C-alpha positions as CSV (number, residue, x, y, z in Angstrom):
1,X,237.1,18.5,288.9
2,X,240.8,19.1,288.9
3,X,242.9,22.2,288.1
4,X,246.3,23.1,286.8
5,X,248.8,23.9,289.5
6,X,252.5,24.6,289.5
7,X,255.0,22.1,290.9
8,X,258.8,22.4,291.4
9,X,260.6,19.4,289.8
10,X,263.9,17.9,290.8
11,X,265.9,20.2,288.5
12,X,264.3,23.3,290.1
13,X,262.0,24.0,287.1
14,X,258.4,24.9,287.9
15,X,256.0,23.2,285.5
16,X,252.3,22.9,285.2
17,X,250.7,19.8,286.6
18,X,247.0,18.8,286.4
19,X,245.9,18.0,289.9
20,X,242.6,16.1,290.5
21,X,242.0,15.6,294.2
22,X,240.3,12.4,295.3
23,X,236.6,12.6,295.8
24,X,235.5,11.0,299.1
25,X,237.9,8.8,300.9
26,X,241.3,8.8,299.3
27,X,242.2,5.3,298.0
28,X,245.7,6.2,296.8
29,X,247.6,8.3,294.4
30,X,248.1,8.0,290.6
31,X,250.4,9.7,288.2
32,X,249.0,9.9,284.7
33,X,251.7,10.7,282.1
34,X,250.7,12.4,278.9
35,X,251.3,11.2,275.4
36,X,253.1,13.5,273.0
37,X,250.0,15.7,272.7
38,X,250.4,17.3,276.1
39,X,247.9,17.4,279.0
40,X,244.9,17.6,276.8
41,X,241.2,17.6,277.6
42,X,241.3,13.8,277.2
43,X,244.0,13.4,279.8
44,X,242.3,15.8,282.2
45,X,239.0,13.9,281.8
46,X,240.8,10.6,282.7
47,X,242.3,12.3,285.7
48,X,238.9,13.5,286.8
49,X,237.4,10.0,286.4
50,X,240.1,8.5,288.6
51,X,239.5,11.2,291.1
52,X,235.8,10.4,291.2
53,X,236.9,6.8,292.1
54,X,238.9,8.1,295.1
55,X,242.4,8.5,293.6
56,X,244.4,11.7,293.9
57,X,245.8,12.2,290.4
58,X,248.8,14.3,289.1
59,X,249.5,14.7,285.4
60,X,252.7,16.7,284.7
61,X,252.9,18.9,281.6
62,X,256.2,17.3,280.5
63,X,257.0,19.7,277.7
64,X,256.5,22.9,279.8
65,X,260.2,23.7,279.9
66,X,260.4,23.7,276.1
67,X,256.8,24.9,275.2
68,X,254.7,26.1,278.1
69,X,251.0,25.2,277.9
70,X,251.5,22.9,274.9
71,X,248.6,20.9,273.7
72,X,248.4,19.3,270.2
73,X,245.9,18.1,267.8
74,X,246.4,14.6,266.3
75,X,247.5,16.0,262.9
76,X,248.8,19.1,261.3
77,X,251.5,21.5,262.4
78,X,250.8,21.0,266.1
79,X,251.3,17.3,265.7
80,X,254.7,18.0,264.0
81,X,255.6,20.1,266.9
82,X,254.6,17.3,269.3
83,X,256.9,14.9,267.5
84,X,259.7,17.4,267.6
85,X,259.3,18.0,271.3
86,X,259.1,14.3,272.1
87,X,262.0,13.1,269.8
88,X,264.4,16.0,269.8
89,X,263.8,18.7,272.4
90,X,262.6,17.1,275.6
91,X,264.9,14.6,277.2
92,X,263.1,11.3,278.0
93,X,265.0,11.0,281.2
94,X,263.6,14.3,282.4
95,X,260.1,12.9,281.9
96,X,261.0,10.0,284.2
97,X,262.3,12.4,286.8
98,X,259.2,14.5,286.6
99,X,257.0,11.4,287.0
100,X,259.2,10.5,290.0
101,X,258.7,13.9,291.6
102,X,254.9,13.5,291.3
103,X,255.1,10.0,292.8
104,X,257.1,11.4,295.7
105,X,254.5,14.2,296.2
106,X,251.7,11.8,296.3
107,X,253.6,9.5,298.6
108,X,253.8,12.1,301.3
109,X,250.1,12.2,301.8
110,X,249.5,8.5,301.1
111,X,247.7,6.4,303.7
112,X,249.8,3.4,304.8
113,X,247.3,0.9,303.6
114,X,246.7,2.3,300.2
115,X,248.3,1.3,296.9
116,X,249.9,3.8,294.5
117,X,249.6,3.4,290.8
118,X,251.5,5.0,288.0
119,X,250.3,4.9,284.4
120,X,253.1,5.4,282.0
121,X,252.4,6.3,278.4
122,X,255.1,5.7,275.9
123,X,257.7,4.9,278.6
124,X,259.7,2.1,280.1
125,X,258.1,1.2,283.4
126,X,261.2,-0.3,285.0
127,X,262.9,3.2,284.7
128,X,260.6,4.6,287.4
129,X,261.3,4.0,291.1
130,X,258.4,4.1,293.5
131,X,258.3,3.8,297.2
132,X,255.6,1.1,297.1
133,X,254.4,2.3,293.7
134,X,253.0,-0.2,291.4
135,X,254.0,0.7,287.8
136,X,251.6,-0.3,285.0
137,X,252.4,0.0,281.3
138,X,249.8,1.8,279.4
139,X,248.1,-0.1,276.6
140,X,245.6,2.1,274.7
141,X,243.7,-0.6,272.8
142,X,242.4,-2.9,275.5
143,X,239.3,-1.7,277.5
144,X,239.3,-1.8,281.2
145,X,236.6,-3.7,283.1
146,X,235.8,-1.7,286.2
147,X,234.0,-3.1,289.2
148,X,232.6,-0.7,291.8
149,X,232.2,-1.8,295.4
150,X,228.5,-1.0,295.4
151,X,227.9,-3.7,292.7
152,X,226.0,-1.3,290.5
153,X,225.5,2.3,289.6
154,X,228.0,4.4,287.8
155,X,230.2,2.3,285.5
156,X,229.6,-1.0,287.3
157,X,231.3,-3.9,285.6
158,X,231.3,-2.4,282.2
159,X,234.1,-2.1,279.7
160,X,235.3,1.4,279.0
161,X,237.2,2.2,275.9
162,X,239.3,4.7,277.7
163,X,243.1,4.7,278.1
164,X,243.0,3.0,281.5
165,X,244.0,-0.5,280.4
166,X,245.7,-3.1,282.5
167,X,244.4,-1.7,285.8
168,X,241.8,-3.4,287.8
169,X,240.0,-1.4,290.5
């Protein structure tokens, strides 16, 4: 189970970041970037699921500079605020820089043989630079087929309708 921590970004701002440490042997690092709704329960659950699979996960609260602790519903006034934050108040380039700061933080503890993955939601993957990072574009409508090394047990070779599309573990 992860927790919210504070991290200093490249511009000196300290923002909230959900950190889910890897369970068991660390397989790599992953940055999960929020949608316009903030680092919601759903995003935290995804981070925890990846952590259970051995990935250390960071999910920065991108709108923390403009609206600390922001989480939105999928409709109503909070949704309108989410749209305003995403389209008008928060610079997209800053989101990329924040993701890069998280990539760099994960890279410092990265085993040499591991792979790093970055899931980008609503972004352009070629805008993020990774030292050995593999950037995957998020596609919310295709389920992920997961295979566990034990050949059975938790989630073995079953499709999940989660947001982890385009990534094979």
